N, C-alpha and C positions, 0 to 999 in steps of 0.2 A: 455067588462070587464074593469072596471075603472083601472086607473093607480095604485092605492094603492094595489089592489088585485093582479095584475101582479107582483108587486114587492115582495109581501109576498110569493107568490108561488115560485118565483125564488130563494129567500133566503132559503126556506125550502129544495128545490132541492139541492142547493149547500151544505147545512149542511149535508144532507144524503150522498151525494157523498164523502164529507170530512170524514164522520164517517167510511164509508166502506173502504176508502183508508187508513185511520189510522189503522184500524184492520188488514188489509192485510199486511201493512208495519211492524206492531208489530209482527205478526206471523212469518214473514220472518226473522226478526232480531233474534227472539227467536230460530228458527230452526238453524240459522247459529252459534249462540253462543253455542248451545248444542253439535255440532260436535267436536270442540276442547276440550270440557269438557270430552267427552267420550275418546278421544285420550290420554288426559292427565292422566286420571284414568287408562287406559290400560298400559301406559308407566310406571307409578308408581308401578303398580302391578308386572310388569316384573322385574324391578330392585331390588325388595325386595324378590325375590325367591332365598335365599341363601341356599347352601347345608349344612345340619345339620349332623355332624358325631360325633361318640363317641371318647373321648380322647384316645391317644395311651397309653397302659399300659406297662411300663417297668418292667423288672424283679426286684424282691425284692433283690435278691443276684445275681450279675452278674456272668457269667461263670468264668471270670478272678479271681474274689474274691473267688469263691468256690474252684478253682484249687489252689490258693495261700494258702488257709486254709489247703488243703490236703497235699500240699508239705511241710508245716511246720511240718508234722508228720515224715518226713524223717530225720534221725539223721545225724549229721554233717559228721560222718565218712562214710556215705553211699551216699554222694553227688556224682553225676556222672560227671566225666571228661574223655572223651574218650569212648572206647567201653564198652558195657554192660558186656563183659567178664572180665573187670577190677574189677568188684564187686564180693564180696563173696556171697555165697548162702544166708546168713542171710540178706545181704543188698538187694539182688534181691527179696527176699520175702517181704521186706518192700515196695519196689517199686511196686511189684505185687498187694499188698493190696490197695495202694493208687490209682494206675491206674485202678484197678477193681472198686473202689468206684466212680471214675470219669465216667467210662463206664456205671455203673448202673444209674447214673443221666443223661446220655446222651439223653434219650428219652424226658425228661422234657425240656431240652435246645433245642433239635431239634424241638420240637413243637413250642417253642417260635420263633425260626428262621422262621418257616412257617407262623406264625401269623404276624411277622414283615414284611415279604415279601408281603403277601396279603394286609396288611394295606397300605403299600407304593403304591402298584399298584392301589388301590381304591381311595386313598386320596392324591396323590402326588401334586395336584394343590393347596391344602389348608393347607400344613404343615407349622408349625412354626419352628424356628431354633432348639428349644429344642427337638421337635419330630424328626427332621432330625438327630440330633446327636445320639439320642437313637436308632433310626432305623438302622443307619449305623453301630453302634456297634453291634447290634443284628444280622446283616447280615454277620458278621465275624464268627458267631458261628459254622457254618457248617465246615469251613476250620479248625478251632481250634479243633473241635471234631475229625476230621479225623486224625490230627497229634497225638493226645493223644491215639487214638485207635491203630495207628501204633506202638506207644511205648509199649502198652500193648502186642501186638503180638510179638514184638521183645523180651521183657522180658520173655514171656511165652516160646518162642523158646529156649532162652539161658538156662532157668531153665531145660527144657527138655533135652537139650544137656548135661548139667552137671550131670543130675540125671541118665541118661542111657548111660554113656560113654562106658561101656564095651560091651553093646549090639549093639552099632552102630559103633564100631571101624573098620576102614579100615586098613588092614595090610600094613605097609610101609617098603619097602626094600631099603637099601642104600648100595652101595659098600664100601669096606674097606677104599679106599682113601677118600671118603666123610666123613666117620665116624672119621678117623684120623684127617682130616683137621678141623673138628668141635671143636676140643680142642685147636686150635690155636687162642687164644684171645689176643695175642700181649704182653705176659709177661711170663717170666720163673718162676714167683712167684707161678703159679698154680702148678708146679711140686714140689716145696719145701713146699707149703702150708703155707708159711710165718712163719714156725716154726724156732725159734732162741733160742736154749737152754740157751744162755747167759742171756736171758731176764726172765728166770724163777725166780719168787719171792715167795717163800713159806711163808714168814713172812710179807707180805704186810698188812698194816693197811686198805687199800682200798679193798672193796669187789669186785669192778669192775674197769677195765681200759676202757676208752672210747677214740676214736681218737679225735685229735684236729682239729680246723679249719673246723667246720661243717657249713652247710647252714641254713639260716632261713627257717621256714616251708613255703611250697608252696602248696596251696590247689589244684593246677592243676596237681600235681605229687604225686607219692607214696613217702612218707617220712619215711625213716627207720632209726633206731638207731643201734649202735653196742656196745655190752658189752663183755669184755673178762676177764675171770678169771685170776688173776695175776700169778697163779702157773703153767699156761700152757706154757709159753714161746712163745707166739704169738706176732709178731710185729704189733702194732695197725695201723701204717701207711700203711704197706704192706696189711693187711686185708682190710683196707679202699679202697685201689686202686683195689684190687682183686674183691671185691664184686661189685664195680661200673662197672667193665668191664664185669662181668657175667650178672648182672641184666639189663644192657642197651645194651647187644649184640643184633644184628639183628635177631639172631636165638632164642632169649629168649622171656620172657613174654611181653616185649614191643610190639612185633609183634602181640600178641593176645589182650592185654589190651589197646593198642594204648595210652599208658601213660608211661612216663619215671620214673626212680627211682632216688632219691637223698638222701644223708646222712644228717640227722639233729641230734640234741641231742636226747637222749633217751626220755627225758621229752616231747619234741615236736613231736615225731615221731608217725606215724600211727601204727607201729609195730617195734619189736626189734629183731635183730639177736644176740643170746647169745651163745658164745663159752664157754662151761662148761665141767668140769671133769665128769667122769661117775657117781660118787655119787651125784654131784650137779645136773646133768641132771635128775636123778631119782627124786630128790626133786622138781625140777621146773616143771617136766612133770606130777607129780601126779595130778589126779588119773590115768592118762595114764601110763601103765606099760612099761617101757623102759629097765628094767633088766640090766642096766648099759652098754648096748651094742647098743641101738638104740637112734635115735634123735626123736624130736616131734615138733608139733606145738600145743601150749596150749594157747588158747585165742589169745592175740596179741603178744605172745612171740614165736619166732622160736628158740628152744633150740638145738644146734648142739653139739652132743656128741664128745668130743675131741678124744676118742678112735676111732671112725669112721673116723674122719677128718685125723687122723694120719695113720690108718691101712687100710682103705678102706673096700671092701667086696669081698668074695670069687669069685663070677662070674666076677668081674672086673680084677681079677688076679693082675698084677702090674701096671695097668693103673690108677694111682691116679689122673691124670688130669681129665679124664672123670668122675671119681667117685665124685670128689669135685664139678664139674659143676652140676652133677646130684643131689648131696645132697642139694645144695643151691636152685636149681630150683624146686626140689620136695617139699620142705617145703614151699617155696614161693607160689607154686600152691595151697597148702591148705589155705593160707591166702586169695587167690583169689577165693576160694570156689570150687576148683576141688577135687573130691574124688578119692579113689584108683581104679585102673583097673588092668586087667591081661594082659598076653601076647596074642596078637591077633592071632599070627600064628608063628610056629617055623621058625627061620631064619630071621624074621622081626626085625627091631630095637625095643627095649623095650620102651613103653610109659614112659615119665618122671613121671607120677603119679602111675606107678607100684612100688611096694615095692621091688626095685631092691637090697636093702641091704640084703633081705631075700632070694634072688634068682631070676633068670630071666626066668625060665621055657622054655628054648630053644630060647628065644629072644636074640638079640645082645645088650649088655649094651650100653646105650645112655643117654646123659644128658640134651637134649634140648626138649622143649614142642612142638615137631613136630606134634603129633596127635592133640593136643589142637589147634594148628594153623590151621590145616585142618578143624577141626570142627567149629572153629569160622568163617572161611572164606567161607566154603562150606557146613557146616552142615552134614559132612560125617565122 
Protein backbone atom coordinates (compact mmCIF):
# COMPACT_ATOMS: atom_id res chain seq x y z
CA UNK A 1 0.00 0.00 0.00
CA UNK A 2 1.58 3.21 -1.07
CA UNK A 3 2.41 5.92 1.37
CA UNK A 4 -0.45 8.27 0.40
CA UNK A 5 -3.08 5.61 0.96
CA UNK A 6 -1.74 4.81 4.46
CA UNK A 7 -1.78 8.44 5.40
CA UNK A 8 -5.39 8.83 4.28
CA UNK A 9 -6.55 5.80 6.24
CA UNK A 10 -4.78 7.04 9.42
CA UNK A 11 -6.38 10.47 9.09
CA UNK A 12 -9.88 8.93 8.70
CA UNK A 13 -9.33 6.76 11.81
CA UNK A 14 -8.23 9.71 13.91
CA UNK A 15 -11.22 11.75 12.79
CA UNK A 16 -13.60 8.92 13.75
CA UNK A 17 -12.02 8.50 17.18
CA UNK A 18 -12.15 12.26 17.71
CA UNK A 19 -15.81 12.38 16.75
CA UNK A 20 -16.84 9.62 19.15
CA UNK A 21 -14.69 11.12 21.91
CA UNK A 22 -16.32 14.50 21.44
CA UNK A 23 -19.84 12.96 21.61
CA UNK A 24 -18.98 11.11 24.77
CA UNK A 25 -17.51 14.18 26.45
CA UNK A 26 -20.51 16.31 25.44
CA UNK A 27 -22.98 13.80 26.83
CA UNK A 28 -21.07 13.61 30.09
CA UNK A 29 -20.99 17.37 30.50
CA UNK A 30 -24.71 17.60 29.78
CA UNK A 31 -25.51 14.99 32.40
CA UNK A 32 -23.40 16.81 35.01
CA UNK A 33 -25.04 20.16 34.24
CA UNK A 34 -28.55 18.65 34.60
CA UNK A 35 -28.00 17.51 38.23
CA UNK A 36 -27.61 20.98 39.82
CA UNK A 37 -30.51 22.21 37.68
CA UNK A 38 -32.78 19.62 39.28
CA UNK A 39 -31.47 20.47 42.76
CA UNK A 40 -31.95 24.18 42.16
CA UNK A 41 -35.49 23.67 40.98
CA UNK A 42 -36.26 21.50 44.01
CA UNK A 43 -34.82 24.06 46.43
CA UNK A 44 -36.80 26.91 44.88
CA UNK A 45 -40.02 24.93 45.09
CA UNK A 46 -39.46 24.20 48.81
CA UNK A 47 -38.84 27.83 49.88
CA UNK A 48 -41.94 29.03 48.07
CA UNK A 49 -44.38 26.74 49.99
CA UNK A 50 -45.79 29.49 52.36
CA UNK A 51 -48.76 28.75 54.70
CA UNK A 52 -51.88 30.52 53.49
CA UNK A 53 -54.33 31.52 56.32
CA UNK A 54 -57.49 33.59 56.58
CA UNK A 55 -57.20 36.95 58.32
CA UNK A 56 -58.21 37.14 61.99
CA UNK A 57 -61.68 38.68 62.28
CA UNK A 58 -62.04 40.96 65.34
CA UNK A 59 -65.39 41.81 66.93
CA UNK A 60 -67.33 44.70 65.46
CA UNK A 61 -68.20 45.82 69.01
CA UNK A 62 -65.76 44.78 71.72
CA UNK A 63 -67.02 43.43 75.02
CA UNK A 64 -65.69 46.50 76.85
CA UNK A 65 -67.53 48.87 74.51
CA UNK A 66 -70.74 46.88 74.84
CA UNK A 67 -70.51 46.88 78.64
CA UNK A 68 -69.76 50.63 78.72
CA UNK A 69 -72.88 51.28 76.64
CA UNK A 70 -74.95 49.21 79.06
CA UNK A 71 -73.50 50.90 82.14
CA UNK A 72 -74.48 54.28 80.71
CA UNK A 73 -78.08 53.19 81.39
CA UNK A 74 -77.43 53.25 85.16
CA UNK A 75 -78.59 56.55 86.63
CA UNK A 76 -76.09 58.61 88.62
CA UNK A 77 -77.93 58.02 91.90
CA UNK A 78 -77.62 54.26 91.42
CA UNK A 79 -73.85 54.09 90.92
CA UNK A 80 -72.50 51.45 93.31
CA UNK A 81 -69.95 52.29 95.99
CA UNK A 82 -69.71 49.62 98.66
CA UNK A 83 -72.17 46.80 99.20
CA UNK A 84 -75.10 46.02 96.89
CA UNK A 85 -77.19 46.42 100.05
CA UNK A 86 -76.45 50.14 99.89
CA UNK A 87 -78.70 50.44 96.84
CA UNK A 88 -82.45 50.86 96.88
CA UNK A 89 -84.70 48.29 95.27
CA UNK A 90 -85.23 50.63 92.30
CA UNK A 91 -81.47 50.90 91.77
CA UNK A 92 -80.99 47.16 92.16
CA UNK A 93 -83.59 46.57 89.46
CA UNK A 94 -81.70 48.95 87.15
CA UNK A 95 -78.53 46.93 87.72
CA UNK A 96 -80.40 43.66 87.26
CA UNK A 97 -81.64 44.70 83.81
CA UNK A 98 -78.16 45.84 82.71
CA UNK A 99 -76.40 42.74 84.07
CA UNK A 100 -79.04 40.52 82.52
CA UNK A 101 -78.47 42.19 79.12
CA UNK A 102 -74.74 41.48 79.45
CA UNK A 103 -75.49 37.88 80.39
CA UNK A 104 -77.76 37.43 77.34
CA UNK A 105 -74.90 38.51 75.04
CA UNK A 106 -72.35 36.35 76.82
CA UNK A 107 -72.80 33.41 74.41
CA UNK A 108 -71.75 35.56 71.44
CA UNK A 109 -68.65 36.83 73.20
CA UNK A 110 -67.79 33.40 74.57
CA UNK A 111 -67.87 32.04 71.01
CA UNK A 112 -65.46 34.75 69.91
CA UNK A 113 -63.14 33.80 72.77
CA UNK A 114 -63.08 30.19 71.47
CA UNK A 115 -62.45 31.41 67.93
CA UNK A 116 -59.55 33.62 69.04
CA UNK A 117 -57.98 30.82 71.08
CA UNK A 118 -58.17 28.31 68.21
CA UNK A 119 -56.87 30.87 65.72
CA UNK A 120 -53.88 31.59 67.92
CA UNK A 121 -53.05 27.89 68.36
CA UNK A 122 -53.19 27.27 64.59
CA UNK A 123 -51.39 30.41 63.38
CA UNK A 124 -49.13 31.66 66.15
CA UNK A 125 -46.02 31.41 63.91
CA UNK A 126 -47.35 33.78 61.28
CA UNK A 127 -49.20 36.47 63.27
CA UNK A 128 -48.63 40.15 62.70
CA UNK A 129 -48.67 42.67 65.55
CA UNK A 130 -52.21 43.84 64.90
CA UNK A 131 -53.52 40.28 65.04
CA UNK A 132 -51.60 39.65 68.25
CA UNK A 133 -53.15 42.71 69.91
CA UNK A 134 -56.66 41.74 68.85
CA UNK A 135 -56.25 38.13 69.91
CA UNK A 136 -54.80 39.03 73.32
CA UNK A 137 -57.76 41.33 73.95
CA UNK A 138 -60.17 38.60 72.88
CA UNK A 139 -58.55 36.10 75.25
CA UNK A 140 -59.56 38.33 78.21
CA UNK A 141 -63.24 37.82 77.41
CA UNK A 142 -63.72 34.68 79.48
CA UNK A 143 -62.43 36.29 82.69
CA UNK A 144 -64.50 39.43 82.16
CA UNK A 145 -67.69 37.45 81.52
CA UNK A 146 -67.12 35.51 84.73
CA UNK A 147 -66.83 38.75 86.71
CA UNK A 148 -70.05 40.20 85.30
CA UNK A 149 -71.91 36.93 85.79
CA UNK A 150 -70.88 36.98 89.46
CA UNK A 151 -72.28 40.50 89.76
CA UNK A 152 -75.61 39.32 88.31
CA UNK A 153 -75.75 36.52 90.88
CA UNK A 154 -74.97 38.97 93.71
CA UNK A 155 -77.68 41.43 92.66
CA UNK A 156 -80.21 38.62 92.25
CA UNK A 157 -79.43 37.35 95.75
CA UNK A 158 -79.74 40.82 97.31
CA UNK A 159 -83.08 41.42 95.56
CA UNK A 160 -84.31 38.07 96.86
CA UNK A 161 -83.18 38.89 100.41
CA UNK A 162 -84.90 42.27 100.36
CA UNK A 163 -88.11 40.95 98.82
CA UNK A 164 -88.60 37.98 101.17
CA UNK A 165 -87.32 39.44 104.43
CA UNK A 166 -90.24 38.30 106.56
CA UNK A 167 -90.17 34.75 105.24
CA UNK A 168 -86.47 34.23 105.91
CA UNK A 169 -86.01 36.18 109.17
CA UNK A 170 -84.07 34.48 111.93
CA UNK A 171 -85.25 35.44 115.43
CA UNK A 172 -82.53 37.32 117.32
CA UNK A 173 -82.52 37.45 121.11
CA UNK A 174 -80.43 40.01 123.02
CA UNK A 175 -80.27 40.45 126.79
CA UNK A 176 -81.36 43.69 128.45
CA UNK A 177 -77.80 44.88 129.05
CA UNK A 178 -77.00 44.72 125.31
CA UNK A 179 -80.26 46.43 124.38
CA UNK A 180 -79.61 49.22 126.89
CA UNK A 181 -76.00 49.62 125.78
CA UNK A 182 -77.10 49.97 122.15
CA UNK A 183 -78.51 53.44 122.82
CA UNK A 184 -75.21 54.75 124.14
CA UNK A 185 -73.93 56.66 121.11
CA UNK A 186 -71.77 59.14 123.02
CA UNK A 187 -74.12 62.08 123.51
CA UNK A 188 -76.90 63.13 125.87
CA UNK A 189 -78.61 64.91 122.97
CA UNK A 190 -80.35 61.67 122.08
CA UNK A 191 -82.36 61.90 125.30
CA UNK A 192 -83.38 65.53 124.81
CA UNK A 193 -83.96 65.10 121.09
CA UNK A 194 -82.25 68.48 120.51
CA UNK A 195 -85.53 70.16 121.49
CA UNK A 196 -84.91 73.75 122.64
CA UNK A 197 -88.18 75.68 123.22
CA UNK A 198 -86.36 79.01 123.10
CA UNK A 199 -85.66 78.40 119.41
CA UNK A 200 -89.35 78.16 118.43
CA UNK A 201 -90.10 80.72 115.72
CA UNK A 202 -93.72 80.74 114.65
CA UNK A 203 -93.29 83.80 112.41
CA UNK A 204 -90.14 82.91 110.51
CA UNK A 205 -89.99 84.08 106.93
CA UNK A 206 -87.90 81.02 106.11
CA UNK A 207 -89.72 77.81 105.27
CA UNK A 208 -86.83 75.66 106.49
CA UNK A 209 -83.75 75.92 108.67
CA UNK A 210 -80.66 74.05 107.50
CA UNK A 211 -77.46 73.37 109.49
CA UNK A 212 -74.39 75.37 108.56
CA UNK A 213 -70.90 74.16 107.59
CA UNK A 214 -71.95 71.23 105.44
CA UNK A 215 -69.68 69.09 103.25
CA UNK A 216 -69.35 69.16 99.47
CA UNK A 217 -70.98 66.20 97.77
CA UNK A 218 -68.93 62.99 97.77
CA UNK A 219 -70.11 60.32 95.33
CA UNK A 220 -68.49 57.56 97.41
CA UNK A 221 -70.76 58.30 100.38
CA UNK A 222 -74.43 58.74 101.17
CA UNK A 223 -75.02 62.49 100.98
CA UNK A 224 -77.97 63.63 103.08
CA UNK A 225 -79.48 67.03 103.77
CA UNK A 226 -81.36 68.27 106.84
CA UNK A 227 -84.33 70.63 106.88
CA UNK A 228 -86.11 71.74 110.05
CA UNK A 229 -89.42 73.56 110.30
CA UNK A 230 -88.68 76.78 112.28
CA UNK A 231 -91.74 76.40 114.53
CA UNK A 232 -90.48 73.14 116.10
CA UNK A 233 -87.73 74.58 118.29
CA UNK A 234 -85.05 72.10 117.21
CA UNK A 235 -81.38 73.06 117.45
CA UNK A 236 -79.90 72.61 113.93
CA UNK A 237 -76.33 72.05 115.16
CA UNK A 238 -77.53 69.49 117.71
CA UNK A 239 -79.60 67.63 115.08
CA UNK A 240 -76.63 67.70 112.73
CA UNK A 241 -74.36 66.01 115.27
CA UNK A 242 -77.03 63.55 116.41
CA UNK A 243 -77.84 62.26 112.93
CA UNK A 244 -74.17 61.87 112.12
CA UNK A 245 -73.63 59.71 115.22
CA UNK A 246 -76.65 57.51 114.47
CA UNK A 247 -76.04 57.08 110.76
CA UNK A 248 -72.34 56.27 111.07
CA UNK A 249 -72.62 54.03 114.12
CA UNK A 250 -71.05 50.58 113.81
CA UNK A 251 -74.44 49.04 114.62
CA UNK A 252 -76.13 51.04 111.88
CA UNK A 253 -76.58 50.93 108.14
CA UNK A 254 -72.88 51.51 107.40
CA UNK A 255 -72.36 47.92 108.57
CA UNK A 256 -74.82 46.73 105.92
CA UNK A 257 -74.22 49.13 103.06
CA UNK A 258 -70.43 49.42 103.55
CA UNK A 259 -70.76 53.12 102.89
CA UNK A 260 -70.62 56.08 105.27
CA UNK A 261 -73.01 59.03 105.55
CA UNK A 262 -72.19 62.73 105.38
CA UNK A 263 -74.15 65.95 105.58
CA UNK A 264 -74.37 68.15 102.49
CA UNK A 265 -76.73 70.93 101.50
CA UNK A 266 -80.25 69.80 100.67
CA UNK A 267 -79.68 70.77 97.04
CA UNK A 268 -76.63 68.53 96.66
CA UNK A 269 -77.92 65.64 98.74
CA UNK A 270 -79.05 62.17 97.68
CA UNK A 271 -81.97 62.48 100.09
CA UNK A 272 -83.17 64.81 102.87
CA UNK A 273 -84.28 64.35 106.50
CA UNK A 274 -87.15 66.78 107.09
CA UNK A 275 -88.29 67.47 110.66
CA UNK A 276 -91.87 68.67 110.23
CA UNK A 277 -95.01 69.40 112.22
CA UNK A 278 -97.89 66.88 111.99
CA UNK A 279 -99.80 68.96 109.43
CA UNK A 280 -96.70 69.59 107.33
CA UNK A 281 -95.87 65.88 107.54
CA UNK A 282 -99.26 64.96 106.08
CA UNK A 283 -98.70 67.46 103.28
CA UNK A 284 -95.21 66.23 102.40
CA UNK A 285 -96.07 62.54 102.69
CA UNK A 286 -99.17 62.63 100.48
CA UNK A 287 -100.45 60.41 98.94
CA UNK A 288 -99.08 58.29 101.81
CA UNK A 289 -101.53 58.58 104.71
CA UNK A 290 -99.72 59.61 107.89
CA UNK A 291 -102.82 60.87 109.75
CA UNK A 292 -100.68 63.48 111.58
CA UNK A 293 -99.15 60.76 113.79
CA UNK A 294 -96.75 58.83 111.54
CA UNK A 295 -93.57 59.60 109.61
CA UNK A 296 -92.78 58.52 106.06
CA UNK A 297 -90.29 58.19 103.28
CA UNK A 298 -91.64 59.82 100.14
CA UNK A 299 -89.29 59.54 97.16
CA UNK A 300 -86.03 61.22 98.31
CA UNK A 301 -87.54 62.83 101.40
CA UNK A 302 -87.56 61.28 104.87
CA UNK A 303 -90.29 63.20 106.67
CA UNK A 304 -89.99 62.86 110.47
CA UNK A 305 -93.17 63.74 112.30
CA UNK A 306 -92.26 66.01 115.23
CA UNK A 307 -95.13 64.48 117.24
CA UNK A 308 -93.32 61.13 117.12
CA UNK A 309 -89.89 62.67 117.68
CA UNK A 310 -91.17 64.33 120.83
CA UNK A 311 -93.58 61.69 122.19
CA UNK A 312 -92.26 58.33 120.97
CA UNK A 313 -94.54 55.27 120.75
CA UNK A 314 -96.51 53.18 123.24
CA UNK A 315 -94.39 50.01 123.13
CA UNK A 316 -91.20 52.01 123.77
CA UNK A 317 -92.75 53.41 126.97
CA UNK A 318 -90.39 56.18 128.14
CA UNK A 319 -87.36 55.00 126.20
CA UNK A 320 -87.06 57.96 123.86
CA UNK A 321 -83.43 57.23 123.06
CA UNK A 322 -84.17 53.84 121.52
CA UNK A 323 -87.21 55.25 119.73
CA UNK A 324 -85.29 58.11 118.09
CA UNK A 325 -82.59 55.70 116.94
CA UNK A 326 -85.32 53.47 115.54
CA UNK A 327 -87.13 56.33 113.78
CA UNK A 328 -84.01 57.51 111.94
CA UNK A 329 -82.86 54.01 111.02
CA UNK A 330 -86.31 52.77 109.95
CA UNK A 331 -86.86 55.53 107.41
CA UNK A 332 -83.26 55.33 106.23
CA UNK A 333 -83.85 51.63 105.58
CA UNK A 334 -86.61 52.57 103.16
CA UNK A 335 -84.18 54.81 101.26
CA UNK A 336 -81.91 51.77 100.98
CA UNK A 337 -84.72 49.65 99.58
CA UNK A 338 -85.75 47.60 102.61
CA UNK A 339 -89.45 46.91 103.11
CA UNK A 340 -91.59 46.31 106.18
CA UNK A 341 -91.38 43.08 108.18
CA UNK A 342 -93.08 41.64 111.22
CA UNK A 343 -91.95 40.31 114.58
CA UNK A 344 -90.14 36.99 113.94
CA UNK A 345 -90.84 35.57 117.38
CA UNK A 346 -92.12 36.79 120.74
CA UNK A 347 -89.28 37.93 122.99
CA UNK A 348 -86.85 38.54 120.10
CA UNK A 349 -85.62 42.06 119.35
CA UNK A 350 -87.84 43.82 116.85
CA UNK A 351 -86.46 44.29 113.32
CA UNK A 352 -85.75 47.93 112.53
CA UNK A 353 -87.94 47.59 109.43
CA UNK A 354 -90.90 46.54 111.54
CA UNK A 355 -93.46 49.34 111.99
CA UNK A 356 -92.66 49.62 115.68
CA UNK A 357 -94.52 52.91 116.02
CA UNK A 358 -97.71 50.88 115.54
CA UNK A 359 -96.68 48.13 117.96
CA UNK A 360 -94.04 45.42 118.32
CA UNK A 361 -96.29 42.31 118.62
CA UNK A 362 -94.35 40.80 121.49
CA UNK A 363 -90.89 41.72 120.17
CA UNK A 364 -88.53 43.93 122.22
CA UNK A 365 -88.28 47.48 120.79
CA UNK A 366 -84.90 47.96 119.11
CA UNK A 367 -83.44 50.64 116.88
CA UNK A 368 -80.59 49.10 114.89
CA UNK A 369 -80.67 47.06 111.63
CA UNK A 370 -79.41 43.85 113.23
CA UNK A 371 -81.60 41.57 111.08
CA UNK A 372 -80.53 43.33 107.91
CA UNK A 373 -76.89 42.98 108.98
CA UNK A 374 -77.31 39.23 109.41
CA UNK A 375 -79.07 38.95 106.06
CA UNK A 376 -76.43 40.96 104.23
CA UNK A 377 -73.56 38.97 105.73
CA UNK A 378 -75.03 35.50 105.94
CA UNK A 379 -78.23 35.57 103.85
CA UNK A 380 -80.27 34.36 106.84
